[in-house]
Each structure stands twice: as structure tokens, then as C-alpha cells.
N, C-alpha and C positions, 0 to 999 in steps of 0.2 A: 579052147582057145579063142580071143577074138580075130577080129581081123589085123593083117600083118602091117604093119608100118612101111610103106615104098620109098625108099632111101636111093639118091644119087650122089654119089661122091664125085666131086671136080676142084681135081688138083694135077697140076703138071709134073708134079715130083711120084713116076710110078711107083717108086719102093713105098710110100705115103700110102699111095691108093691100096694097094696089094695088100699091105698091113692093117690099111683100116677093113677092109673089105674081109679078109681071112678072120678078122676078130668079130665083126659085127653079124656076119652070117651065122657064126656060133650062136647067136644070142634067136630064142625060138619066137620072138615077137617081130623079128625085124626082117626085112629082106632088101639086098642091094640090087634095084635093077635097072641101073647103069654106072657105068664108069668113062670119066671125061678128063681128057690133059690139057684142054683150052677154053676158052669162054664159048667159044660158038659151039663146039661139040657138046657141051653143058645145054646150050640153049634150047638144038635140037631135040635131044634126049627129053627135056623136061616136057616137052611140047607132044612127043610120041608115047611117054612116059607116065605123064600126071602124077610125077608123088607127092609124098606127102610131106617129104622133108628133102631139102638139099644143103649137103656139106660142102661148102663156096669157098675155095681159095680167092684173096682178093687180089693177088697179082698170079696172073697168068696170060699164057700167049695168046693173041688173035683176038680176042675181046676179054677182060680183064672183070673182076668181080663185080667191079661198080657198071661197068656196063652190061651185064647180065640183069644186076637189078633194074636197071633204068628200063632193059627192055621186057622184065615180069612188071612194072608199074605202067606201062603203056597197054599192056594186054588186057583189057578188062573181062575177056570172055574165058580167059584161064582161072581156074581155081589157083589161087596163090598157095604155095608151099610153107611150110617154116624155112626159115633159114637160117642156119648157123654158120658164121663165118670163121674161118680160118686167118688169123692174122698173126704177126709178126712185131717185136718193138721197132722203134723207127719208125712206125707206119701211122702214126696217131692220126695225121691229117686227111688219108684216107679212109682210117676208120670212123673218124667222125661224119664225113660224106656218107660212108656205109649205114650210120646210123640215119642218117637221116633221109637216106635209100628206104629205110623199115627192117633193117636185118633185126631177127628175134633173140640172137647171141651170138657173143663174140666167143672163140673158144685162142686161147693166146699159143702159141709153139714154144717150146714142147709143151704136149699135152698128156694128159692121161687118160687113157681109153676108158677105161672105168666111168670116171667122171662125163667123158662124152656121151656114153650110152645114157645114163643117167639123164644127161640133159636131152638128148635125143627124146626120152621118152618124158618127162617133165612137158616140153613144148607140144609132144602131140597128144597128151592125154585128155585135152581137153573135146579130140574130134569125133567122139561119141557121145558128149553130155554137154550140158549148154552151159553148165558153169567153166569158168576159165580163171582157178584163184592162183593159177602158178605163174606161169610169163606170161603176160600179155604183150601184143606186137605195140601195142599204144606205148610202151615204156620198156626200149631194148634192154637187154643187159643187167638193168637194175632191179634188183630184186630185195624185198624185205626180209627181215632176220627174225628169227623167232627170240629166244628165251637166251638174253646179253650174259647171263651168266654162266651158262653151262657152256656158251661160245669161248668165256675167258678160262673157264677149267681147260676145253678142248684147246685152244691154242696154247695154253701152258704145257699140256702132256705131249703132242705134235713137236714141241719145240727141246722138250728133254728127248724124246725119240730119237730125234733127227742127231741129238749132240751138241747141241750152243749151248754153252757155259751160261749160268744165270748171272755169274759174277761181272760179265763183261757189256760194256754201256749197248754193243749193238742187239744185245737180247732185249730191252726194255724197246729201243727204237723199232726192232722189227716187230715184237709184239702188238706195238701200237700201228705199225704199217698195215700190218693184214688185218689189225679188227676194222682202221679205218676204210679198208678197201673193200670189208664185207658188207660193210654199209654203205657205201659207196663206189662202185666197179669205175666210175668214170675218172676218176684218182688214176687211176692208171695211164690215162692219158694225159697225166698231166703230174706226172713224179718230181720232175726238179721243181717245177713251178707251184706246184702244191703240196703235195705230198710231205717231201721233206721239209719244207719252210712250217707247215702244221707240226710235225713232231718238233723241229727246232724249237720254236717258238713255247712248248709245252715243257721243254728241258732247257729252257733258257741257255741254249747253244748253236752254234751255225750252220745251215741245209748241208755246208761241205762235210761238217763234222758227223754228221746223221749218215749220210754216204757212205763215208768210210769205214765207220761203225758196223752199218749193217753188211759191208764187204768183207771187214775182219772177223766177222762172227760168220758168215757163210763158210770162210778160207778156214775157221778153225773146225768147224763142223764136218769140212769134206777130210780134212787131215786125220781126225780121231775119231770120226763117224762110224757106223756099222753099213758097210756096203748092200747088205740087205734090208735094212730098213731105209734105206737112201731110196734104194728100187722100189721099196715095197710103195713109197711117198711120191716117188718124182715117178713113174711109172715107166713105158715102154719106149718113150720118144725122145728119150734122153741118155746117153753113153755115161753111165754114172763114173767109169774109172779116167774117161777122158776127159770130160769136162765140166764143169762147175758150173750152174745158172747164172745169169746176171741177178743184181739184185730184184731187178723187175718182174724177170721171171720167177724168182725165189717165193716173193710176195705174191704175186699172181696165184699161182698155182696151189699154195696151201690157203691163200683167202677163198679159192674155190672150193677148194674140198669141204671147207668148215660151212660154206654156203650152203654143199650141196645134202652133207650131215644136219644141217638145220632144217631145210626145207623136204628134202627126198628119201632120204632113207629110211 
């Protein structure tokens, strides 16, 4: 066993921190060296613990995620940790600022713990080697995709498992949206401005119809879907019985699963 990956978790949601700690501590190659519930605590921990990676919430009290990033960038003496930022929809402008400040990867809430763990390993795997062909900090959150034919098969399989009927219009819209986001993650920051219009143009319809079609397909899946399958795909951070994902959350999570399958699995 090589050296363990040292991680700090920074989020003002204490339940989320506990859930992350419990899950990540069970991994043989990971160790949690600190938990912070605000940005100032995170900054102090980073200086004393020198983590390899920090899971950083974008919005926190006292000092937010952007403030922590700014401090990291001004301290040339500190070894820069890899940074995974937790973000929610509706925070696109802040997410863009975070990209400019050098975030290595964004995880959208709600997220799958298994995907997060794979991301941590992908980001830190170059710590002991000179090659970094996975996720370079020069191009945050945008990853290249391998065999496109496999992705087409995988996305179709995944949608069948979830229970989205192939005859509804939203099926094709979702399928295209997922594949587009796998190729270019930045589209998640411009769902209504770029993603829906791009799909609408292809199918000769209106962006509003694309949005409604996707929503309808997700609602059908939840009505007829298999709870166990939904839980397996959407992970621990969403209460399947009580909440349906938004269109953007649904697309983001499935796109991330495909990206992980094509690169890291």
C-alpha cells in the first residue's frame, strides 16, 4: 500500500461532513486529516495538515470557498492541494469565478459518493508519478472521453435501467443532453442558454419544449421506476422516495457516471 491520500473536508453542513468522513475513512488509501465547518477553519487546517486534497464547499460562513481559493493562490510557499469544489445549481456565476481561481473539479450536489471517491483518486494519482494524463489543473472539470460508441451504448442502457420509456420525446432529449455534457461539462453552467437551445435546434423544436420533455421523462421514471435501481444510480445523497432530481441534476449525475466509466473504471 502506498502513502495515503490526506483529505480535508470543508462544508458548513455537519451531517454531510459526517457522511463523507464515514464513507471516505473506510477506503484503505484515504485518510481524513481535518473537518472544517467554515472557510477560516478550512484555511487554518490546510496550513497545519498540508493535505493532498480538499473537498471545499462553495458557500460557507466567515470565509467562503472563493475566499479560501484566493488565500491558497497568494501563498506561494504552501504546496497546493488538489481542490474538489461542492456546488449547487443556481451558483453558476460563483462557479465560473472558482474556475478562474484554479479549482480542479466540481461535484454537483446531490452527488454519488462512489463517483467522488473515484474523482479523488483520479486527481491525486499523479502525486507519485511525473505523468498526469487524467485531470490537469490547467483545464478544470473538462475531461476527454474515450470510445464514443461505448458511451452511446452505456447511456442507452442506463436510461432503460432507470425506466425512461424510449417512445417519449424527452428520452432523446435526455440522451443527447447527457452525451453533450460528457463532452463539455461547462454546458451545465449554461443549461437554458446553450444546452436546451442546442438540442432544440437538432430536433427542430423550441428550448422550452426540450425542458418540458426532459421533465416529463424524469417524472415518468420516478412514477414507474425501480427504487433500488434509482438509489444505486443516484447514490446516498438524495432521498429517492421524497425528491426527484431537477433536469440539470439528473443530466449532471448521469454524465458524470459515464465520464467515470470511460476514464477511471
